[in-house]
Kinemage of the C-alpha trace (Angstrom):
@kinemage 1
@onewidth
@group {chain A} dominant
@subgroup {mainchain}
@vectorlist {calphas} color= white
{ca met a 1} P -89.227 -67.384 86.359
{ca ala a 2} L -87.581 -63.987 86.386
{ca ser a 3} L -89.666 -60.885 85.911
{ca glu a 4} L -87.737 -59.967 82.750
{ca tyr a 5} L -89.341 -62.903 80.966
{ca asn a 6} L -92.841 -61.925 82.068
{ca glu a 7} L -92.912 -58.621 80.211
{ca phe a 8} L -95.210 -58.506 77.216
{ca ile a 9} L -95.852 -56.049 74.413
{ca glu a 10} L -98.755 -55.813 72.024
{ca lys a 11} L -97.976 -56.621 68.405
{ca asp a 12} L -100.646 -56.952 65.707
{ca gly a 13} L -103.332 -57.101 68.362
{ca lys a 14} L -101.621 -59.991 70.192
{ca met a 15} L -99.621 -60.046 73.384
{ca val a 16} L -96.108 -61.337 72.711
{ca ala a 17} L -93.039 -61.596 74.915
{ca lys a 18} L -90.716 -58.612 74.912
{ca pro a 19} L -87.561 -59.258 72.818
{ca gln a 20} L -84.500 -60.225 74.838
{ca thr a 21} L -81.842 -58.886 72.451
{ca lys a 22} L -80.049 -56.929 75.183
{ca ala a 23} L -79.609 -60.075 77.286
{ca ile a 24} L -78.447 -62.040 74.247
{ca trp a 25} L -75.786 -59.466 73.370
{ca lys a 26} L -74.646 -59.318 77.010
{ca thr a 27} L -74.174 -63.097 76.998
{ca phe a 28} L -72.342 -62.939 73.668
{ca trp a 29} L -69.870 -60.309 74.896
{ca ile a 30} L -69.170 -62.059 78.201
{ca leu a 31} L -68.456 -65.391 76.497
{ca leu a 32} L -66.379 -63.645 73.800
{ca ile a 33} L -64.226 -61.876 76.392
{ca ile a 34} L -63.555 -65.113 78.270
{ca thr a 35} L -62.696 -66.872 74.990
{ca val a 36} L -60.319 -64.075 73.977
{ca leu a 37} L -58.638 -64.345 77.378
{ca glu a 38} L -58.195 -68.078 76.790
{ca phe a 39} L -56.488 -67.364 73.458
{ca val a 40} L -54.239 -64.746 75.076
{ca val a 41} L -53.186 -67.261 77.723
{ca ala a 42} L -52.649 -69.976 75.111
{ca phe a 43} L -50.391 -67.893 72.910
{ca ser a 44} L -48.600 -65.690 75.456
{ca leu a 45} L -47.463 -68.095 78.185
{ca pro a 46} L -44.295 -70.058 77.378
{ca his a 47} L -44.476 -73.829 77.072
{ca his a 48} L -42.647 -74.475 80.358
{ca tyr a 49} L -45.690 -73.026 82.187
{ca his a 50} L -47.809 -75.925 80.925
{ca ile a 51} L -49.369 -76.780 84.314
{ca leu a 52} L -50.294 -73.126 84.856
{ca lys a 53} L -51.891 -72.997 81.396
{ca val a 54} L -53.955 -76.092 82.118
{ca ala a 55} L -55.065 -74.703 85.483
{ca ile a 56} L -56.096 -71.400 83.894
{ca phe a 57} L -57.976 -73.190 81.100
{ca val a 58} L -59.813 -75.438 83.549
{ca gly a 59} L -60.747 -72.413 85.669
{ca met a 60} L -61.972 -70.395 82.689
{ca thr a 61} L -63.868 -73.392 81.347
{ca leu a 62} L -65.638 -73.825 84.685
{ca ile a 63} L -66.508 -70.117 84.712
{ca lys a 64} L -67.931 -70.362 81.190
{ca ala a 65} L -69.816 -73.540 82.070
{ca ala a 66} L -71.341 -71.930 85.167
{ca tyr a 67} L -72.355 -68.845 83.178
{ca ile a 68} L -73.866 -70.936 80.375
{ca met a 69} L -75.751 -73.041 82.913
{ca gly a 70} L -77.074 -69.937 84.604
{ca asp a 71} L -78.058 -68.146 81.434
{ca phe a 72} L -79.065 -70.700 78.801
{ca met a 73} L -80.519 -73.256 81.201
{ca his a 74} L -82.204 -70.448 83.202
{ca leu a 75} L -80.658 -71.683 86.452
{ca ser a 76} L -79.802 -68.150 87.529
{ca gln a 77} L -83.513 -67.614 88.171
{ca glu a 78} L -83.799 -70.798 90.236
{ca thr a 79} L -82.785 -71.283 93.827
{ca lys a 80} L -79.083 -71.375 94.544
{ca gly a 81} L -79.388 -74.925 95.890
{ca leu a 82} L -80.429 -76.239 92.492
{ca phe a 83} L -77.632 -74.302 90.784
{ca trp a 84} L -74.989 -75.773 93.101
{ca thr a 85} L -76.556 -79.248 92.867
{ca ile a 86} L -75.805 -79.185 89.156
{ca leu a 87} L -72.482 -77.297 89.242
{ca val a 88} L -70.694 -79.323 91.949
{ca pro a 89} L -70.968 -82.690 90.129
{ca ile a 90} L -69.681 -81.021 86.954
{ca val a 91} L -66.638 -79.761 88.875
{ca phe a 92} L -65.995 -83.244 90.253
{ca ile a 93} L -66.358 -84.803 86.804
{ca ala a 94} L -63.894 -82.264 85.376
{ca trp a 95} L -61.500 -83.035 88.233
{ca leu a 96} L -61.905 -86.774 87.582
{ca val a 97} L -61.144 -86.377 83.880
{ca leu a 98} L -58.093 -84.234 84.656
{ca ala a 99} L -56.846 -86.726 87.255
{ca leu a 100} L -57.322 -89.659 84.892
{ca leu a 101} L -55.472 -87.857 82.112
{ca leu a 102} L -52.565 -86.951 84.389
{ca glu a 103} L -52.350 -90.319 86.119
{ca gly a 104} L -52.910 -92.326 82.940
{ca gly a 105} L -49.361 -91.663 81.823
{ca phe a 106} L -47.953 -93.506 84.832
{ca ile a 107} L -49.439 -96.862 83.746
{ca ser a 108} L -46.657 -97.324 81.195
{ca thr a 109} L -43.969 -96.974 83.890
{ca tyr a 110} L -44.923 -100.289 85.562
């Protein structure tokens, strides 16, 4: 566990964990900024850049997923091997879903 979670303060004669409001607000702002960027991409790029939009959305989604995994699941405090053991299969699953969606349209051509 990270040292930031091991800090305690005394409250009403009891030792309680130090509040993590700064870390919570940091997470909120990072995820909000990425979400706002997704909206900017969605509404500013013309429709004929559809493949570029999808690529940007997949990339931003993977960035958000990695950040959420690291922060909410506390994987950022674990070894990097465990982090990558969880992230790499998620990337392959996302790639599989994207490939199936793109290739699924070709079934009707046969």
